[in-house]
N, C-alpha and C positions, 0 to 999 in steps of 0.2 A: 506494499500499499504505499502510495505516495501523498504526503500531505501537500494542501495546495500553498501553505505559506513557505515550503522549500520548492515550489515549482519553478523551474529555470523559464523565464519567459525568453519568447524567439525574438532576437533582436531585428528580424526584417519584418515583423508584425508589430513594431512598438513605436508609436509616433511621439516625440517628445514636443511638449507644447512650448513654445517660445514666449518670452516675457513681453513683448510686445502683441499686438492683435494684427494678424494676419487678414490681407484683404479677400483673398481666395481659400477654398475650402480645401483642406489636404486628402489625400488619397491614399489608403491602403493598398498594398500589393495586391494583385489579382487573386480571388479565392474560385476554386473550383466547385461545382455543385456537390460533388461527393465527399468533400472533405468535411472535418471537425477540427476547427483550430481556435488557437488564443489569439485575440486581438486587444494590445494594450495600450492605453495613453500614458504617458508618464508626465505628471504634474510639477515634477520637483522646481522647475524653474519658476513657478508661482508661489510656491509654498515659502513660508518662513521657516527659520532653522529647527524648530520642534514640532513642525505641524506635518501631519501625514493625513492620506486618505483614510477615513473612517468607515463611511458607506458612500453607497453611489449608484447608479442605475445607468442604462445603455436602452435607448429606444430607436425603433426602426421608423423613421418618418415617412418612409413612401414604399408602394410595393407590398408585395406578400411572398411568402414561400421560404423567407430567411428566418431562421429561429435562433432567439438568444437562449442557447441552453443554461448557462449560469453566468453571473457576475461576482467578482473576488476583489477584494480591496488587499493591497499589500504595500506598506510603505508608502511611496509617491504616486504607486500605478494603480489603475482602474482597468481591471481586465475582465473581457467579455470571452465565453467559449461559443463560438457561433458555427451554426450546422445549416445545410441546406440551400437555398437559394434558387431562382430561376435563371438559366443562362442567358447570358448576354445582357442582363439587367445590372443596372448600378443602384445601390442602395445607400440613403442617407442615414448615417447613425449618429446620435446624440449622445455622448458620454456626459453623465453629470455627476461630480463628485462633491461629497460633504466633509469637511476636514475635524479633526478634533477641536481645532481652535475657532470652530465656527465659520470658516470659510466656506464658499459654494464656488466652484469651477464649471463651466461649460465648454466642450469642445465637440464642435460636428465635424464629420469625416464620410469619405464617400468609400463604399468598399463595393469594385466590381467584381461580377460574378461571370464565371464561363463554363463550359464543359456540359456533358450531357449525364443526366440523373440515372444512377444504377439502381436496380431492384436489390435494395439492401435486407429483403426479408430474409433472403439465404444465409446471410453472415450471422444469424443470431438462433440461437435453440430456444424455445419455450417451453413451460408447464401450465397447462390448463387445469382447471378443475373437472370441466365438462368436455364432450367429444363435439360439441356443437361452436366452440370457440374457434374463430379464426384468427391468427396471427396478425399483429399489425404489420403494416408496411412501412415503417417508421424506426428512427432508431431509438433504441431505450433511454430515457432521461438519465441523468447522473442518480437521481436517488430511487431508481429503480431496485427492487429486491432480486438478486442473483445469487442462485445455489447451485454449487456443481456447473459453471459456464451455461446456466438456463434460467432464462427471467420468467419469473411468476407472471400469470395474466389473472385478472379478476375473470366475474361471469360477464361483464360486458364488452371483454377484448381489449382492455386497457392495462397496462403495467400496474403492478403494484408498488407502490412507493413507500419509502419510511420519511 
């Protein structure tokens, strides 16, 4: 098991906010439809010496198909774990961070998506309580219950989580 506090962020998907306000919107490197990746914003240039990101949110302000699976704060970073998306779309993401000293910072970014969506149902094994359940055609969420490399499904065909 890897703790998120010890997770090493990808330097290729990490945007460092400048001290000055930029006129344009920055762009993350292109994501493919079938990947599940971390995208981070580093607010260190805006923070005071003892200040750190305490909480935050990431919103998709246009389109559909892209999924924010989880949002994690670690020091000056606000990280979103993102999956899905529709090919040849650019999504506008708003990273909003709140700090331990009461500061609030917002950063808008563009995430272009390319590629062909794979049928990911075959990659995961499931356990259901009845034979009538059809396995979902989505990636299991981070809080899905997994036993012996199989995910549990409830009677409605949704992942059981903790």
